[in-house]
KOLDRENFI-587760 format. One record per residue (C-alpha): x, y, z; residue number from 1. Coordinates in steps of 0.05 Angstrom, whole numbers, plus 5000, padded with zeros to 4 digits. Layout:
<sites>
    px    py    pz  seq
     X     Y     Z  NUM
...
</sites>
This chain:
<sites>
    px    py    pz  seq
  2029  6871  3473    1
  2086  6918  3490    2
  2124  6864  3528    3
  2141  6793  3508    4
  2099  6740  3542    5
  2118  6725  3614    6
  2160  6662  3620    7
  2174  6615  3678    8
  2235  6571  3688    9
  2216  6501  3711   10
  2246  6435  3730   11
  2215  6366  3726   12
  2242  6309  3769   13
  2222  6241  3742   14
  2237  6168  3756   15
  2277  6139  3698   16
  2228  6081  3693   17
  2173  6131  3677   18
  2214  6174  3630   19
  2185  6149  3563   20
  2114  6163  3586   21
  2132  6232  3614   22
  2170  6251  3551   23
  2110  6230  3509   24
  2063  6273  3551   25
  2109  6334  3546   26
  2116  6324  3471   27
  2041  6321  3460   28
  2028  6381  3506   29
  2081  6424  3469   30
  2086  6476  3525   31
  2158  6470  3549   32
  2224  6488  3515   33
  2274  6438  3542   34
  2345  6463  3550   35
  2409  6428  3567   36
  2416  6420  3642   37
  2479  6406  3682   38
  2486  6401  3757   39
  2541  6380  3803   40
  2536  6306  3821   41
  2491  6290  3762   42
  2513  6259  3696   43
  2495  6286  3627   44
  2434  6252  3598   45
  2437  6203  3540   46
  2386  6183  3487   47
  2339  6128  3510   48
  2361  6057  3498   49
  2310  6048  3442   50
  2340  6106  3402   51
  2389  6063  3361   52
  2333  6016  3338   53
  2289  6075  3319   54
  2345  6109  3280   55
  2363  6046  3243   56
  2291  6034  3220   57
  2283  6108  3201   58
  2344  6103  3155   59
  2316  6040  3123   60
  2247  6069  3113   61
  2274  6133  3083   62
  2316  6092  3035   63
  2253  6054  3015   64
  2219  6120  3000   65
  2277  6144  2958   66
  2274  6078  2918   67
  2198  6083  2907   68
  2161  6114  2849   69
  2161  6188  2863   70
  2091  6201  2835   71
  2061  6145  2876   72
  2093  6172  2939   73
  2070  6243  2924   74
  1998  6220  2912   75
  1995  6182  2979   76
  1954  6213  3034   77
  1981  6196  3103   78
  1967  6208  3176   79
  2003  6191  3240   80
  1975  6126  3269   81
  1970  6115  3344   82
  2021  6059  3352   83
  2074  6045  3404   84
  2147  6053  3384   85
  2165  5980  3396   86
  2108  5958  3351   87
  2128  6010  3298   88
  2200  5984  3297   89
  2174  5913  3289   90
  2128  5934  3232   91
  2186  5971  3199   92
  2230  5909  3202   93
  2176  5866  3170   94
  2161  5917  3117   95
  2234  5924  3097   96
  2240  5848  3091   97
  2177  5845  3048   98
  2191  5904  3001   99
  2253  5943  3021  100
  2306  5895  2995  101
  2268  5886  2929  102
  2260  5961  2920  103
  2335  5969  2931  104
  2350  5915  2879  105
  2302  5948  2830  106
  2336  6015  2841  107
  2404  5986  2827  108
  2380  5948  2766  109
  2343  6008  2736  110
  2404  6052  2748  111
  2448  6002  2711  112
  2397  5995  2655  113
  2391  6070  2648  114
  2466  6076  2640  115
  2466  6020  2588  116
  2409  6054  2549  117
  2446  6120  2552  118
  2509  6086  2525  119
  2471  6050  2469  120
  2435  6115  2450  121
  2503  6149  2443  122
  2529  6091  2401  123
  2466  6093  2356  124
  2477  6167  2344  125
  2548  6151  2323  126
  2527  6094  2277  127
  2477  6140  2243  128
  2535  6186  2226  129
  2572  6126  2196  130
  2517  6111  2146  131
  2560  6147  2094  132
  2608  6088  2100  133
  2552  6039  2084  134
  2578  5971  2061  135
  2647  5978  2093  136
  2665  5923  2141  137
  2708  5958  2193  138
  2728  5891  2224  139
  2767  5875  2159  140
  2805  5941  2160  141
  2849  5919  2217  142
  2899  5862  2204  143
  2973  5845  2215  144
  2994  5893  2160  145
  2938  5945  2161  146
  2903  5989  2211  147
  2856  6049  2209  148
  2834  6109  2247  149
  2766  6144  2242  150
  2751  6215  2263  151
  2728  6285  2246  152
  2772  6339  2215  153
  2754  6413  2210  154
  2739  6430  2137  155
  2792  6485  2136  156
  2847  6436  2156  157
  2828  6376  2112  158
  2873  6393  2053  159
  2931  6408  2099  160
  2923  6339  2131  161
  2921  6307  2062  162
  2986  6343  2043  163
  3022  6323  2107  164
  3002  6250  2099  165
  3027  6251  2027  166
  3095  6277  2050  167
  3105  6224  2104  168
  3140  6158  2089  169
  3090  6101  2084  170
  3024  6079  2053  171
  2963  6121  2072  172
  2894  6123  2043  173
  2841  6175  2061  174
  2766  6168  2051  175
  2722  6228  2066  176
  2653  6229  2034  177
  2632  6296  2006  178
  2594  6342  2053  179
  2618  6305  2116  180
  2672  6321  2166  181
  2683  6247  2179  182
  2749  6220  2152  183
  2773  6147  2149  184
  2849  6138  2145  185
  2876  6069  2127  186
  2950  6059  2135  187
  3005  6006  2136  188
  3029  5986  2204  189
  3101  5995  2178  190
  3088  6068  2160  191
  3113  6128  2200  192
  3067  6142  2260  193
  3018  6198  2245  194
  2994  6216  2316  195
  3029  6283  2316  196
  3002  6301  2246  197
  2931  6284  2267  198
  2937  6326  2331  199
  2963  6387  2292  200
  2905  6381  2242  201
  2852  6381  2297  202
  2833  6309  2282  203
  2783  6283  2334  204
  2786  6207  2336  205
  2721  6167  2343  206
  2719  6102  2383  207
  2677  6050  2348  208
  2636  5999  2386  209
  2676  5937  2402  210
  2669  5882  2349  211
  2633  5927  2300  212
  2629  5904  2228  213
  2586  5944  2180  214
  2547  6005  2205  215
  2480  5975  2184  216
  2494  5909  2220  217
  2517  5945  2283  218
  2456  5990  2281  219
  2408  5930  2278  220
  2445  5896  2335  221
  2443  5958  2379  222
  2369  5970  2365  223
  2353  5898  2387  224
  2395  5907  2451  225
  2362  5975  2464  226
  2292  5946  2458  227
  2309  5888  2505  228
  2336  5935  2557  229
  2277  5983  2551  230
  2229  5925  2559  231
  2265  5901  2621  232
  2267  5972  2648  233
  2192  5981  2636  234
  2178  5916  2674  235
  2221  5939  2732  236
  2188  6008  2734  237
  2120  5974  2735  238
  2142  5929  2792  239
  2169  5989  2830  240
  2104  6027  2819  241
  2063  5967  2843  242
  2105  5960  2906  243
  2102  6035  2917  244
  2027  6039  2912  245
  2020  5979  2958  246
  2068  6000  3013  247
  2078  6077  3008  248
  2022  6094  3056  249
  2048  6045  3109  250
  2120  6067  3100  251
  2104  6142  3105  252
  2060  6132  3166  253
  2115  6091  3201  254
  2165  6146  3185  255
  2118  6196  3218  256
  2113  6152  3280  257
  2188  6138  3284  258
  2205  6211  3271  259
  2165  6228  3333  260
  2198  6172  3372  261
  2267  6195  3349  262
  2253  6265  3376  263
  2229  6236  3442  264
  2288  6188  3448  265
  2339  6242  3431  266
  2312  6297  3477  267
  2335  6258  3538  268
  2407  6277  3521  269
  2389  6346  3548  270
  2370  6319  3616  271
  2414  6309  3678  272
  2414  6239  3707  273
  2428  6204  3773  274
  2422  6129  3783  275
  2346  6130  3786  276
  2323  6202  3773  277
  2325  6247  3711  278
  2320  6323  3716  279
  2287  6362  3660  280
  2297  6438  3658  281
  2265  6487  3611  282
  2219  6547  3600  283
  2145  6554  3593  284
  2097  6612  3581  285
  2073  6632  3650  286
  2000  6623  3633  287
  2014  6550  3615  288
  2044  6533  3683  289
  1980  6503  3712  290
  1972  6461  3649  291
  2042  6433  3658  292
  2030  6423  3733  293
  1968  6382  3719  294
  2005  6340  3668  295
  2062  6324  3717  296
  2014  6312  3775  297
  1981  6258  3734  298
  2044  6215  3745  299
  2034  6218  3821  300
  2097  6205  3862  301
  2136  6185  3799  302
  2147  6258  3778  303
  2149  6327  3809  304
  2149  6398  3782  305
  2181  6460  3813  306
  2191  6531  3791  307
  2265  6547  3786  308
  2301  6614  3796  309
  2326  6651  3735  310
  2402  6660  3731  311
  2431  6730  3736  312
  2453  6733  3664  313
  2404  6682  3637  314
  2360  6699  3577  315
  2292  6666  3575  316
  2264  6650  3506  317
  2219  6703  3474  318
  2146  6697  3455  319
  2116  6758  3422  320
  2040  6759  3421  321
  2005  6810  3377  322
  1935  6788  3357  323
  1894  6823  3304  324
  1919  6879  3258  325
  1989  6887  3289  326
  2004  6813  3277  327
  2035  6822  3206  328
  2083  6874  3234  329
  2117  6819  3274  330
  2152  6805  3208  331
  2190  6871  3217  332
  2206  6854  3290  333
  2233  6785  3274  334
  2268  6803  3208  335
  2324  6843  3241  336
  2335  6817  3311  337
  2285  6793  3362  338
  2281  6836  3426  339
  2309  6800  3486  340
  2262  6779  3542  341
  2273  6842  3584  342
  2259  6891  3527  343
  2196  6920  3498  344
  2164  6886  3438  345
  2166  6940  3384  346
  2112  6908  3340  347
  2056  6954  3364  348
  2101  7015  3355  349
  2117  6992  3283  350
  2042  6983  3274  351
  2032  7057  3289  352
  2095  7089  3260  353
  2108  7051  3196  354
  2040  7065  3165  355
  2047  7139  3182  356
  2114  7144  3147  357
  2084  7102  3089  358
  2026  7151  3084  359
  2073  7212  3084  360
  2113  7182  3027  361
  2057  7156  2982  362
  2008  7212  3003  363
  1959  7205  2945  364
  1886  7183  2949  365
  1884  7147  2882  366
  1951  7115  2894  367
  1927  7092  2962  368
  1866  7060  2930  369
  1909  7027  2876  370
  1957  7002  2930  371
  1898  6969  2966  372
  1881  6929  2903  373
  1954  6912  2890  374
  1961  6889  2962  375
  1899  6844  2956  376
  1927  6816  2891  377
  1995  6801  2922  378
  1960  6769  2982  379
  1924  6722  2934  380
  1984  6701  2892  381
  2031  6695  2952  382
  1982  6661  3000  383
  2032  6604  3012  384
  2090  6651  3029  385
  2090  6675  3102  386
  2139  6731  3086  387
  2101  6760  3027  388
  2035  6751  3063  389
  2060  6794  3120  390
  2089  6846  3073  391
  2024  6849  3033  392
  1983  6858  3096  393
  2029  6914  3118  394
  2019  6947  3050  395
  1944  6937  3056  396
  1938  6969  3124  397
  1986  7025  3108  398
  1947  7042  3045  399
  1892  7073  3088  400
  1944  7124  3113  401
  1965  7138  3041  402
  1892  7156  3027  403
  1887  7198  3091  404
  1950  7238  3076  405
  1929  7243  3003  406
  1866  7279  3025  407
  1906  7325  3070  408
  1954  7341  3013  409
  1896  7343  2963  410
  1934  7296  2917  411
  1892  7251  2872  412
  1935  7215  2820  413
  1983  7273  2812  414
  1928  7326  2811  415
  1882  7361  2860  416
  1811  7336  2867  417
  1787  7399  2832  418
  1835  7387  2775  419
  1798  7323  2757  420
  1731  7359  2760  421
  1760  7413  2713  422
  1782  7358  2665  423
  1711  7330  2665  424
  1686  7401  2653  425
  1730  7406  2591  426
  1694  7345  2565  427
  1627  7378  2579  428
  1612  7344  2646  429
  1610  7402  2695  430
  1596  7377  2766  431
  1625  7431  2811  432
  1650  7502  2799  433
  1696  7509  2860  434
  1742  7464  2901  435
  1707  7424  2955  436
  1765  7437  3003  437
  1836  7463  3005  438
  1895  7418  3018  439
  1939  7427  3079  440
  1997  7445  3034  441
  2029  7424  2968  442
  2087  7376  2976  443
  2118  7398  2910  444
  2111  7473  2918  445
  2119  7477  2994  446
  2179  7430  2998  447
  2215  7468  3054  448
  2153  7463  3098  449
  2147  7388  3080  450
  2221  7379  3098  451
  2209  7413  3165  452
  2149  7367  3178  453
  2189  7304  3163  454
  2247  7327  3207  455
  2198  7341  3263  456
  2171  7270  3253  457
  2242  7245  3260  458
  2253  7284  3324  459
  2189  7256  3355  460
  2204  7186  3331  461
  2276  7185  3358  462
  2255  7219  3423  463
  2204  7165  3434  464
  2259  7114  3421  465
  2303  7144  3476  466
  2244  7144  3526  467
  2229  7072  3509  468
  2303  7056  3518  469
  2302  7086  3588  470
  2240  7044  3605  471
  2275  6982  3579  472
  2336  6992  3621  473
  2305  7021  3685  474
  2297  6956  3723  475
  2361  6922  3700  476
  2414  6975  3683  477
  2396  7040  3716  478
  2459  7075  3691  479
  2441  7058  3619  480
  2371  7084  3631  481
  2400  7151  3654  482
  2443  7151  3590  483
  2380  7144  3547  484
  2348  7203  3584  485
  2412  7243  3573  486
  2407  7229  3498  487
  2334  7252  3500  488
  2358  7316  3535  489
  2411  7327  3481  490
  2359  7318  3426  491
  2308  7366  3457  492
  2355  7421  3480  493
  2397  7416  3417  494
  2335  7423  3373  495
  2310  7483  3411  496
  2379  7515  3409  497
  2385  7507  3334  498
  2312  7528  3321  499
  2316  7591  3364  500
  2389  7613  3355  501
  2402  7597  3282  502
  2338  7583  3243  503
  2292  7634  3276  504
  2237  7582  3282  505
  2228  7595  3356  506
  2235  7659  3399  507
  2308  7680  3411  508
  2295  7680  3486  509
  2298  7604  3485  510
  2369  7602  3458  511
  2409  7612  3523  512
  2366  7567  3567  513
  2368  7512  3514  514
  2443  7520  3508  515
  2451  7511  3583  516
  2406  7451  3581  517
  2447  7422  3524  518
  2512  7429  3564  519
  2479  7394  3624  520
  2453  7338  3580  521
  2522  7328  3548  522
  2555  7325  3617  523
  2503  7273  3639  524
  2518  7234  3575  525
  2593  7235  3588  526
  2582  7212  3660  527
  2539  7153  3639  528
  2571  7132  3573  529
  2640  7163  3576  530
  2673  7210  3526  531
  2652  7165  3469  532
  2580  7186  3482  533
  2596  7259  3466  534
  2632  7238  3402  535
  2568  7205  3378  536
  2526  7268  3382  537
  2538  7286  3309  538
  2511  7217  3293  539
  2445  7237  3325  540
  2441  7297  3278  541
  2452  7249  3220  542
  2396  7204  3246  543
  2348  7263  3247  544
  2369  7285  3177  545
  2355  7214  3152  546
  2281  7229  3159  547
  2289  7279  3102  548
  2284  7218  3056  549
  2209  7218  3071  550
  2202  7285  3037  551
  2251  7270  2981  552
  2222  7202  2961  553
  2151  7228  2967  554
  2164  7288  2921  555
  2196  7243  2869  556
  2131  7205  2866  557
  2092  7269  2857  558
  2137  7292  2801  559
  2130  7226  2764  560
  2054  7228  2772  561
  2051  7299  2744  562
  2096  7280  2684  563
  2051  7221  2669  564
  1990  7267  2670  565
  2023  7321  2629  566
  2040  7272  2573  567
  1980  7225  2573  568
  1921  7261  2605  569
  1860  7253  2559  570
  1845  7325  2541  571
  1792  7343  2488  572
  1845  7373  2442  573
  1875  7304  2431  574
  1810  7278  2400  575
  1804  7203  2391  576
  1878  7197  2411  577
  1857  7214  2482  578
  1818  7150  2487  579
  1879  7110  2466  580
  1920  7145  2519  581
  1875  7122  2577  582
  1901  7050  2583  583
  1973  7074  2581  584
  1957  7128  2632  585
  1927  7076  2680  586
  1985  7027  2671  587
  2038  7081  2684  588
  2001  7105  2746  589
  1997  7033  2772  590
  2072  7024  2760  591
  2086  7090  2796  592
  2041  7067  2853  593
  2080  7002  2859  594
  2146  7040  2860  595
  2118  7087  2913  596
  2093  7027  2954  597
  2160  6992  2950  598
  2201  7054  2967  599
  2154  7073  3024  600
  2161  7004  3055  601
  2236  7002  3046  602
  2248  7073  3072  603
  2197  7067  3128  604
  2226  7000  3148  605
  2296  7029  3148  606
  2277  7089  3192  607
  2241  7044  3241  608
  2292  6987  3243  609
  2357  7026  3237  610
  2347  7096  3265  611
  2289  7086  3314  612
  2300  7014  3338  613
  2373  7025  3355  614
  2353  7077  3407  615
  2318  7027  3453  616
  2332  6955  3433  617
  2394  6913  3439  618
  2360  6851  3410  619
  2391  6782  3411  620
  2327  6748  3437  621
  2318  6673  3425  622
  2250  6652  3398  623
  2212  6604  3442  624
  2220  6534  3413  625
  2177  6485  3452  626
  2186  6410  3450  627
  2124  6393  3410  628
  2096  6351  3355  629
  2114  6380  3287  630
  2064  6337  3248  631
</sites>
């Protein structure tokens, strides 16, 4: 589990005449990641000849689906039938001729009808506004000598418009029913143009339906037209639904078949070709080599498999395998940057370290129990989300460490275990008269000691990172491995020097030897990484101090828990009010638990991914992506 799965680079040589069958076998086996292959004297591969036919039919079938009734398509249960690609293309052509063209016509007609209905609805809304002009025949208001304009005028500008029209040369008549913003202006064609006056007054002109006479006549006409179009639309929708229910299953199953054929036809563009032979190159998991060998051997002399040499700077794809409890922690490994093939898989390390940091931050028995229930609840509601499922499982596993450290700190919902027994005693339920045990120390009252513990955790964590970094580099970049060991030496000797010479935490006799060791480690660092390595030493101190956040965030949670208890704890003096406080007390503790869970995951993740991971992983790995059936 500490290393990605072993990979093998392979080549398959196949007669072109047998290529479709070989590609099909590889696709169904799903064990090889096929990469682009080039070689001198060989041409770049091209999609198989059948690819264009498959692509054309896929486009047609997908258009059919888009033109079908969405509910009918959604309710259709499909599988992938066992049918040859040539037969599938033939079936697709027939199906499109039977139903595809008609579905396309229905889609166009319904779109046009929907636009017409939308236009008529808008006109009906307008006509309803014009009911105040009932009896007026608008077709008679326009003649050789007269014309009119209809629109809306803001109430505040109506009188100003009336005054301006009265002052302009010409014959103008205004009709504006009381309580309406609609205004009808009738004027002589020989009068002075009023466009500028209307614009200044905020007049918004209304375009009447073409050929409109009276509002009531136009309304009746539009309702009849609307009903006709809705009836036609309903018939078309019913026809579309009938066609969809009849052909959706067949269409979707053919799409599944042709999707697979499209992948198989396209993959050959990654091959290298000669006149008669195609060469396929890729990667497989080493344990699957015999399976692939058996598959290729089944083609006799028409295909051959060989194991190829890995290039000097080549990066095989990465498969990380962590069965059981560590599996959810792969989320942390993949979320930032996948380790490359030659590096350690940090998932198991995260599985150990992240819950410990989580436990140090939450550090409360009752909060640990609450976080278990919250994790189970989140697992249930996010069961379809791979990300949240992994996060919830990390929370669930880490909660056991919150309980463990809560027992060590003797923290039970912001109080000691004996504090709760004393509270029961105040209510007349006396169970014990003395504490069952004494906590290791109080995080709130022994904060300097807690800070020292968390910094020590940081030193151990980062030191392990440097050792792992040296292991990673040992077989490939020995100089870089020495550099990691030099960093480890700087950390150890620097810590001892500070602890013995300045803080008095270790005997003073260690100061001079540790100082000498520090100088040697710095010289080794400069020789392996250059002067820039020495300049980064203060950054290491910053990395160690980052672990102080474990103490700080944890103590904040303790303070909040104690404040909640101080205000809402159900003491006898509160009487009946104490009973009313209990639900609020529980809710606030649950909220504080969730905040602690979130902060513990974020801070623990940051320390593992930023501070710790950077000491031994370069990342940049490419996830293994085998050529396989997706459906």
